[in-house]
N, C-alpha and C positions, 0 to 999 in steps of 0.2 A: 547616186542611186542607192535605194534602200534595201536592206537586208530582208529577205522574205521571212516572216515568222513561222517557225515549226508548228505543227498541228497541236502536239501536246501543250505547247506554251500558250497558243491561241485558245485551247479549250480552258486552261487555267484562268485567263483573262476574262472570257466570256462567263465563266461560274464566279465572277467576282472575287477570285483569289488573285488580286492584282499585285501583291507584294511577292508571292511565290513565283508568278509569271516574270516580273521584272527580274527577279533574282536568277531564275533559270535562264532567261535570255542574256544576262551579263555574263553567266558562267559558260554559255554556249559560244557567244561571240566575242566577248572581251570588251563589250561597250561600257561607257560609263553610266552611273546611276540616271542622269538626266537624259542622255541620249537613248537608253533602252525604254525608259518611261516614255518619251516623245514617240519613239518608233512604234510602240505598242499603241498608243492612242490615235496616232494617225492613221495607222494601217488597219486597226480592227475597229475603232471607234468612228473613224471618218473626221473626227476633230476631237479636241480635249476639252471643249466648253470653256475655254479661258478667253477666246474672242466673244466679245458682245456683238449681237447681231446689229446690222447697220440701221435697220428701221423696222416698222411693223410688218412689212412684207417678208422680211428675213427672219423674224422672231418665230412666226408659227411654224415653218418648216425645221427650224433648229429645235423647237420644243416637240415636235411630232417625231423626229428622229430619235431624240432622247428617250420619249416614251416607248418608242418602237423598240429601243436596246433594253427597256426594262429599267431605264435609269431615271426615276422619277425625281431624285434628289436633284440631279443635274437640271431637268427641267424647271425645277423650282427655282434653283439659282439662276438660271437664264433670265426667267420672268422677272424675279425679284431685282436682278442686277439692271436689266434693261429699263424697267418702269420705274424704279425707286420705291416701290411698295414694300410694306412690311413682309416678314417671313410667313406669318399666318395667313396673310390675305393672298400672298402668292401660292401657298399650299392649297388654299380653298379654291383658287380659280383653276390651278391645274387638276385638283380632284373633281372639280365640276364636270370635266370632260367637253365642255363648251369652248371651241376655239375663239368664240367671239369674246370670251372672258380673258384670253391671252393677250388681247391688244391692249396698247397703252391707252388709258382712259384718261379724258382731260380732267385736270385738277380745279375743283371749285374755288381753291385758295388763291390761284394765280389770276391775274387779270386777263382779258381778251387780248389776244395779239401777243402776249409773252410767252416764252417757252420756258418750262421748268428747267432748273439746273440739272446737269447731268450727275447722276449718283456717283459718289466716290468709289473708286477701286476697292474691291473686297481684299481682305488681308490675304486670302489664300492665292490671289493673283500676283501679289509682289514677286519680284525676281529673287529675292533674298530669303523667302519663306522656306522653312525647313519643318514639315510635318513632325509633330512629336517633340520638337525643341522647346523647351521652357526657358524664356529670357529671364535672368536673374534681375532682382530688384535691389540689390545692394545690401540686402538683410544681413548676409554673411560677413559683410565689411563691418556692420554695426556689432554684431555678436563678436567678432574677433577683437574690436577696439574695447569692448566692455570686459571681455575675459582678460585681456592684456593689462587693462586698468586695475581689475581686481588681483592679478598676480602681482603686479607691481606694489599695490597698497600692501598686500600679504607679506611680501618681502620687506617691505620698509618697516612694518609693525613687527615682524617677527625677529628683525634684526634689532631693534630698539630695546 
């Protein structure tokens, strides 16, 4: 059973102040971060946009629902992920307003009878994705090693 979302928190979510809505829901209910985010998405958006539509017949209603919520970015991501087209082309198709443009179109590069490969999952869909986290490249280890070598060399030459 899901916890009902209080009206002030729902208003924050619908006004695209999603971080504040998640924070307030966590404070009010004691939920964890992922649990609060999921509850808000499923109850207020109907879906979180993470599951790709199963086919062309499911893509159009999903895009229409995202556009009805005023969530053009989610609509563009849905089209881009479902069809494997580029970001600019997906944006242009969504902005055209023509639902026929949202359908997957056959790729001229593939041979007849073959199906194009499914696009790779977007990084934001990965279960270990943390928005705002910057992954280290190991540069600090190199800086530390250089500083350590310089200190040791300075100590050696100062001592002599």
